[in-house]
N, C-alpha and C positions, 0 to 999 in steps of 0.2 A: 638249669641251675639258677637260683635266685641270686641277684647281684648285690654284693655288699659295697658300701661306699669305700672308695679307695683313698679318700682324703682324711680318713680318721686313723689315728694311731692310739694304741692302748697306753694309758698313763695311770700310774698309781696315785690315788688321792686319799690322804688320811681322813679328810672330812667325809668323803663318800663311804669309805670303809667303816667309819664310826656310825654313819647313818644306816648302812646295811646291817651292822651288828644290832643296832637298836630295833630296826624293822623286823629282823628275823629271829632275834632272841637266841634260844638254845639251838635253833635250827640253822644257825649261821653257816656251819660247814656244808649243809645240804644246799643252801642258797648259793654259796660260792661255786659249788660243783655244778649246779644247774646253769648258772650264769656262764661258767667256763665252756659249757657245751651247747648253749642255746643258739649260737650263731652258725654252727656247723649243721646245716639243714640237709645233709646227705643221708641222715639216718634219724629214726624216731627217738625221742626221749619222753620221759614222763611229763605230765602237766605240772605246773607250779600252782599250788594253792596257797594264797596269802590270806590269812585271817588277821585283821588288826583294826585298830580304831580308825574312824573316819578322819581323813586329813593326814594320815601317816606317810603318804607318798607312794601308795601302791600303784596308782595310775601314772605317776611321774616315772616310776621305774619301768613300767611297760612302754611308755613313750620313748624313754631313753634307749630301750632295746630295739624298738621299731625303727628308730632313726639311724641305726647301723645299716639299713638296707637302702638301696637307691630310692625306692618309694617309701617315705617315712610314715605313711598312714597305716596304722595297725587296723586289723579287722575287728568288728564288734560281733555280737551274737548273731548278726545276719549271716555270718559264715557258716552257721549251723543249719541255716534254712536252705531254700531252693536256689537262691541267687548268690553264689559264693565265689564269683569270678575274681574278687579282690585278692584271693589267696595266690593268684598267679604273680602278683606284684610284691606282696609282703606276706610272709608266713605267720606273722604274729596275730593271734586271736586273743582278745581281752574280753573276758566274761565278768563284767563288773556287777557284783551283787546278785549273782545267780545265773542259772541256766534257764533260758526262755522256754516257755511252754510251746513246743513245736507241734504238738499233736503227734502224728506219725508221719515220718518222711521215708518213703520207700519201704513201708512196713516196719520201720525201726523206731522205738521210742527214743526220747532225747538222750538218755544215758548211752544208748548204743551208737547214736550218731556221734556223740562226743568221743567215745572210744575209737570209732572209725577214723575220726580226724586226728586224734593223738597218734594212732598207729601209722597214719599217712600212707605213702606209697602211691599207687595209681588211683588218684582221686578224680571224680567226675566234677568238673567245674561248669557252671551254667550262668549265663547272663540273659537278661530279657531279650527275646526276639533273636537269639543266636543259637547255633548248634552247640551241643555239649562238647566240651574239650576234656580230654583225659590227660592228666599231667602227673608226673612223679614229684610230689610235694610232701614234705614232712613238717606240718605246721607245729608251731610252738604255742601251746595253750596255757594261758594264765588266767586263773580264776581268783577273784578277790571277794571278800565278804567281811562283815563285821562280827560274824558269829558262825556257828557250825551248821546253820540251816542249809547252806548250799551243799555241803558234803552229804547231809542227810537226804537231800533231794536227788543226788546222784546215786547214792548207795541204796536208798529205799530201805526196806526191811530185810534184805537178803544179806547173807554172810559173804565176805570177800574171800575169794580164792587166793592161793599163793601167787597166781599170775596177776591178780588185781593189785596186790599190795605195792609193788614197785611203781605203779602208775599214780601214786600220790606222794608228792614231795611238798609237805605243808610247812609253812613258817608261822611264826608267832606263837609258838608253844604247843601247837596241835600237830598230830601226825596221823 
């Protein structure tokens, strides 16, 4: 179980609430719901996709979420690659401006690697020069971009199935 900081207490802030409403637009209820569940890492939840202007605070939101864990350092796109041991200390993965081109990892294209991380569970974690560790982790994936290009790179030209639809909680007016 990943450790949350014990020195933090929830506090309602009208200023932060107003900022979240501005950041998420009509998707505010979805954003609040995602935030309400993102620290309970005992089960998977959908990825959060934030589309918005540069400088809106998408990265600041991710850093704030990551700082709830004992290790405040969120994971970057490197967590999708071979050396993903950082997930053992913090389950937050921030994919800023896209999904990296990973080629194929274990026979899976990048979108499948992303789905496997979002699903979580028994993940294989690897560090350079160490044996692979198997850990039950349910990462929280946050994808940010300034436009729809990232979602198009994940979805490609295929249609989404009913099982795929809940895996996209978008804010900023797109779903």
